[in-house]
C-alpha positions in Angstrom: 42.8 28.9 -101.9 39.5 28.0 -103.5 39.9 24.4 -102.4 40.4 25.5 -98.8 37.4 27.8 -98.9 35.2 25.0 -100.3 36.4 22.6 -97.7 35.6 25.1 -95.0 32.1 25.6 -96.3 31.6 21.8 -96.5 32.7 21.4 -92.9 30.5 24.2 -91.6 27.5 22.8 -93.5 28.1 19.4 -92.1 28.4 20.8 -88.5 25.1 22.7 -89.0 23.3 19.5 -90.3 24.7 17.5 -87.4 23.5 20.1 -84.8 20.1 20.1 -86.4 19.8 16.3 -86.4 20.8 16.1 -82.8 18.2 18.6 -81.9 15.5 16.7 -83.9 16.5 13.5 -82.1 16.3 15.2 -78.7 12.9 16.6 -79.6 11.8 13.0 -80.7 13.1 11.6 -77.5 11.4 14.2 -75.3 8.2 13.6 -77.1 6.1 16.5 -76.1 3.5 17.1 -78.7 3.7 20.5 -80.6 7.0 21.4 -79.0 10.7 21.1 -80.0 13.7 21.0 -77.6 15.9 24.2 -78.0 18.5 23.4 -75.4 19.6 20.9 -72.7 22.0 21.8 -70.0 23.4 20.2 -66.9 22.4 21.8 -63.7 24.8 22.0 -60.6 22.7 19.5 -58.7 22.8 16.9 -61.4 19.4 17.6 -63.0 18.9 18.5 -66.6 17.5 21.8 -67.7 15.4 21.4 -70.8 14.2 24.4 -72.8 11.3 23.8 -75.2 9.3 26.0 -77.6 6.1 25.6 -79.6 6.6 24.7 -83.1 3.7 26.9 -84.3 4.9 30.2 -85.8 1.5 31.9 -85.4 -1.2 32.2 -82.8 -4.8 33.2 -82.7 -6.0 36.1 -80.6 -8.4 34.8 -77.9 -10.5 37.9 -78.1 -10.9 38.3 -81.9 -9.5 35.1 -83.3 -7.2 36.9 -85.9 -3.9 35.1 -86.5 -0.7 36.9 -85.8 3.0 36.1 -86.3 4.4 39.4 -84.9 6.3 38.5 -81.7 6.3 41.1 -78.9 8.6 39.2 -76.6 9.5 35.6 -75.6 9.0 35.1 -71.8 10.1 31.9 -70.2 8.2 29.9 -67.5 9.0 26.7 -65.6 6.4 23.9 -65.9 5.9 20.5 -64.5 6.1 17.5 -66.9 6.4 13.8 -66.9 9.5 12.3 -65.3 12.0 10.9 -67.7 14.2 8.1 -66.2 16.1 8.5 -63.0 17.5 11.9 -63.8 15.3 14.9 -62.7 14.3 17.3 -65.6 13.7 21.0 -65.1 11.5 21.9 -68.0 11.3 25.6 -69.1 9.0 26.7 -71.8 9.8 29.8 -74.1 6.5 31.2 -75.0 5.7 33.8 -77.7 3.7 36.9 -76.7 2.1 37.9 -80.0 0.9 41.4 -81.0 -2.7 41.3 -82.2 -2.9 42.0 -85.9 -6.5 43.4 -85.6 -6.4 47.1 -85.1 -9.9 47.3 -83.7 -9.3 44.6 -81.2 -9.2 45.8 -77.5 -6.6 43.1 -76.7 -3.2 44.4 -77.9 -1.1 41.3 -77.2 -1.6 37.7 -76.1 0.5 34.7 -75.1 0.4 31.6 -77.2 -1.3 28.4 -75.9 -1.5 24.8 -76.9 -3.3 21.6 -76.0 -0.3 20.6 -73.7 -0.1 24.1 -72.0 -3.5 26.0 -71.9 -3.6 29.5 -70.6 -1.8 30.0 -67.3 -1.0 26.3 -67.1 1.9 25.2 -65.0 1.4 21.5 -65.5 1.5 19.8 -68.9 -1.7 18.0 -70.0 0.2 14.7 -70.4 1.2 14.8 -66.8 -2.4 15.5 -65.7 -3.6 12.5 -67.7 -0.8 10.3 -66.1 -1.7 11.5 -62.6 -5.5 10.9 -63.0 -4.8 7.3 -64.2 -2.4 6.6 -61.4 -5.0 7.5 -58.8 -8.2 6.2 -60.6 -6.9 2.9 -61.9 -4.6 1.8 -59.2 -6.3 3.4 -56.1 -3.0 4.8 -54.9 -2.9 7.6 -52.3 -2.9 11.1 -53.6 0.2 12.0 -51.7 2.1 8.9 -53.1 1.3 9.8 -56.6 2.3 13.4 -56.0 5.6 12.4 -54.7 6.3 10.1 -57.6 5.6 12.9 -60.1 7.3 15.7 -58.3 4.3 17.8 -57.6 2.3 18.8 -54.5 -0.6 16.7 -53.3 -3.0 19.6 -53.5 -2.1 20.0 -57.2 -3.0 16.3 -57.7 -6.3 16.9 -55.9 -7.1 19.9 -58.1 -6.3 17.9 -61.2 -8.6 15.1 -60.1 -11.4 17.5 -59.1 -11.3 19.1 -62.6 -11.3 15.8 -64.3 -14.2 14.5 -62.3 -16.1 17.8 -63.0 -15.6 17.3 -66.7 -16.9 13.8 -66.5 -20.0 14.8 -64.5 -20.6 17.7 -66.9 -20.9 15.3 -69.8 -23.2 12.8 -67.9 -26.9 12.8 -68.9 -28.9 13.3 -65.8 -32.6 13.9 -65.4 -33.2 17.3 -63.9 -34.7 17.2 -60.4 -33.7 13.6 -59.8 -31.9 12.3 -56.7 -28.9 11.6 -58.9 -28.9 15.2 -60.1 -29.0 16.4 -56.5 -26.1 14.2 -55.5 -24.0 15.5 -58.5 -24.8 19.0 -57.5 -23.7 18.4 -54.0 -20.5 16.7 -55.2 -19.7 19.5 -57.6 -20.1 22.3 -55.1 -18.2 20.4 -52.4 -15.3 19.7 -54.8 -15.2 23.4 -55.8 -15.0 24.5 -52.2 -12.5 21.7 -51.4 -10.2 23.1 -54.1 -10.3 26.5 -52.3 -9.6 24.9 -49.0 -13.1 25.0 -47.4 -15.9 22.5 -47.2 -19.6 23.5 -47.2 -20.4 20.0 -46.0 -18.1 19.8 -43.1 -20.6 17.8 -41.1 -22.0 14.4 -41.9 -25.1 15.9 -43.3 -25.0 17.8 -46.6 -26.5 21.3 -46.5 -27.5 21.3 -50.1 -29.5 18.1 -50.3 -31.1 16.6 -47.1 -30.6 13.0 -48.2 -27.0 13.4 -49.2 -24.5 12.2 -46.7 -20.9 13.3 -46.8 -18.5 10.3 -47.3 -14.8 10.9 -46.6 -12.5 8.1 -47.9 -9.3 10.0 -47.2 -8.2 13.5 -46.2 -8.4 14.5 -49.9 -11.4 12.6 -51.0 -14.8 13.8 -50.2 -18.0 12.6 -52.0 -21.7 12.1 -51.3 -24.1 9.2 -51.3 -27.9 9.2 -51.0 -29.6 7.6 -48.2 -32.5 5.3 -49.0 
């Protein structure tokens, strides 16, 4: 009887080790930084449903900065990620909503974030990087890149506007110069474009008299300065 019991424990331990190793290999294959794969299922249409979770066990409150590991609930949300092979993947993220450990903090709870999925993000950072590179380095159409990555063209446009604004924000420009005025025109136009309206609908910019609106495609609007 003791031999049978020990054999059962050995078998169960080996099965648990095998399940853990398969999960680790799947996480390694999925290769999403800071996340591990919890489950992979086959959907009726042939796609794969992938459930992932952040490996961090604690999160910092965005209001007070105090770390907390007390989980209030675990909501799930669907996000867009890089395509993997020819089989469509439907990626779901199980997020932790932590209870703030600071009693004096006005924010009672908060949802965890990461570099791949900032607050309220529906597209992973690595997909944003891939999309920007596909448009900027290959000069492909926004709609074509959007179709290849399974997202809408206006999502690609917002990603490009955000990336360009970050680059312009880091540029060293002399205040009051023509270059500074052109960047100001571009930034304002891009912000309005993301909301669906253009302040510079005509060929002449309303912000700077020497800036002329240049439209290279329905989704690309910039400015140049006349001599």
